[in-house]
N, C-alpha and C positions, 0 to 999 in steps of 0.2 A: 504494499500500499504506500502510495506517495505521501511524504510528509507535508503537512500544511505549512504554508509560509506565513510568517507573522512579521510585520513591520513595527519595530519599536521606535517611536519618535520622541526623543528626550534629549535635552542639551547637556545633562549630567552623565559623564562617561561611566561613573560608578553604578548608576541605575541601569544604564544599558547593559553593562557587563553582568550585573546581577541577574537581570532578566534573561540575558542570552544563555547563561549557564542553566537557569531553571528551565527555560524553554527547550534547550537541546537535550536535557535529561529526559524531558517529556516527549521527545521525538518530533519536536517542531523544528522547522528551518527558520532561523532568525536573520532578518534583515534589519539594518539600523540607519537612522538619520538623526542629525543633530538640530535641524530647524525645518520650518515648513517648506522652504524652497528645495532643500535636498530631498525631503520626503516626497515632494510632488514629482521630482525627477525619477526617484525609485519607483513610485507607483506607475508612472507613465511607461517606464521601461519594462516593468514586470509586476503586474497587479498582484498583490499578496492575497491571502484568503481572509486576513483580518488585520486591523490596525490598532496598536496601543498608542494612544496619542496624548502627550502631555499638554496641559492647558497653557502654561507660561513658557514661551519659547523666544529666543532672540530673533529679531527681524520680522515678527509676526506671531500672533497667538495661534494655539491649536484650533480655536473656534474658527478663525479665518480659513484655515485649511479644510476644516470639516464642511464649511459652507460651500467651498469650491467643489469638493468631492460630491456633495449631494446635488449640485447643479448640473453635473456632467453625466450624460447617460451611461458611460463606461464604468462609472465608479459610484453611482448613486445608491446601489444596493450593497456596497462594500461594508461589512460589519466593522464598527468602530467602538472601542472602549476608551473613554476618557480617563486619564490618570491626572489627578489634580490635588494640590494642597488647599484649594478653595473649598470650604465646607459649608458656606452660607447656602441656604435653600434656594435663593434666587439664581446662584451660579450653577447649582446642579441642574435646576429646571431649564436654564438657558441652554446648557449643554445638550440635554435631552430633546428640547424643542428644535434646535438646529439640526439634529439628525443622529446624535450619538445613540447607540443601542444600550449602553450601560455606562457606569462610571465607578471609579474607586478613588477614595481619598488617601493621600499619602500621610503617614507610612502605611503600607499594606503588606499582607502576607503573600508571597509568590504562589503558594499552594491554592490560596483562595482565588487569586487572579486566574490561574490556569484552569481551575474548575469552572469559573465563569466563562472563560474563553471556550472551553469544550462544550458547555451548555448552549452557548450562542451559536457555535458552529453546527451543532446537531440541528438547531432550529432552522438554520439557513440552508443546510445542504442535504438533510435527510429526505428520502423519497417517501412520500405519503401515498397511502392507498387511495385508489380512485383517480380518475382522470380529470374530473371537473365537478364543481358545485355551482348551482345556478339559482338565483332569485330574481325574477323579472328579467331585466336586461343586464343584470350584474352576474358575470361569470368568473369564477375563480378556477384557473387551470393549475392543478397540482403538479403535473409533470413538467410543464414549462415554467412554472412559478410566475404566471402572468395573471393580472386582474383586468378584465375588460368590462366597460360599462357603455352599453349601447354600441357595441363593436369597437370602441376606441380604448387603448391601453390606458390604465391609470398608473401614476407614478406613486409608489410607496415603498418604504423600507422593509427589510426582512421581518422585523418584529411586527409591524403592522400587517404584513401578509399572514404571518402566523396567527395573529389575533383575529383577523377577519375570517381565516379558515376555521378557527375554533367556533366563532360565533355562527357562521353559516351552517356548520355541522351540528350546532346545538341551539336551534332557534326557540324563542318563546319561554326560555327559562332565565330567571334572574341569577346572576352570579355575583358574589362579593368580590372585592379587590383581592383578598387572600386566596379565594378559589381560582381566580383568573391567574394569579401569580403561580400557583401550584400547577395549573393545567397548561398554561402557555409558556411560562418561563421555566418551570420545573421545580419540584419540591426541594431540591438541594441547592438552589440558587438563591442567594441572599440579596434581594432587591426590595427597596422600600415601597410601601403601598402607593405613594404619590406618583411613582414611575408609571403605574397603570393609567392614571388620569392623563399624563402627558401623552402616552401612546394612543389613548382613546381620542384625544384632540387631534393628533396627527392623522389618524385613520379617518375621522369625520372630515377633516380638511381635504384629504385625498378624494373621498367620495363626493364632497361638495363641488370639487373641480369638475367632476363628470356630470352630476345632476343633483341638485340640492335635495330632491325627494329622498335619495338614497342615504344621505348623511343622517336623516332622521330614523333610519332603520335601527341605529344604535341608540337606545333610550337609557337615560339615567333613572335608576330606581332609587328614590329617596330612602335613605336609611339602610340600603342593601348594597347596591353596586350598579351593575349594567345588564341590559337585556337586548338581544337582537330580535326584532319583531317586525315582520312584514305584514302582520295581520290587519293593522288599522291604516295601512297605506295603500296606494293604488298600484302596488306591485304584488306579484305572487310567485 
């Protein structure tokens, strides 16, 4: 089996070295970059399977690189975990809203980071049973990992794809944030509940871009969490 390639973007050589050793022990191939410009060159030459991206970098922040990656078709689905010393809730939410799939605050345990990486890679690369799920003109193709609305492809990240797949496969039932974390992110992944809200907003925004009616399929259930319901809408 080919090793997964991980790009570590951090200006501190000691952190890159620590991560490189931990990743290689876990059978990952490690690429390194010291700033966002070098990182973009590496990604352009050889797109990795996942990026570990520091927030504070010389010559431009990790958020700037993340925005660029999410704007370009070739890299918009590239999984990214932010590594940051910023612990304020607003900073965390900003990173997730820009497009990060997960985040870890420094200092962190390499074993936990690698566990999160493996869980994220399972979500983005695992083959799922069935070829497609359909609600009205919304079609989710599991084999090609595409979402079409009225025949046009929608842009969404790997976590939003996984979340939509779960919702479409389990309509009309309300799930708490904890249940969604367990079912979509995985029971062994330590992610805060507010992460669910961020990805729900991103999923709604992606659906809104295709047809506003479909954004309303994802309903907020007060005191519980969320439900995917086409019952009261003009789709079936």
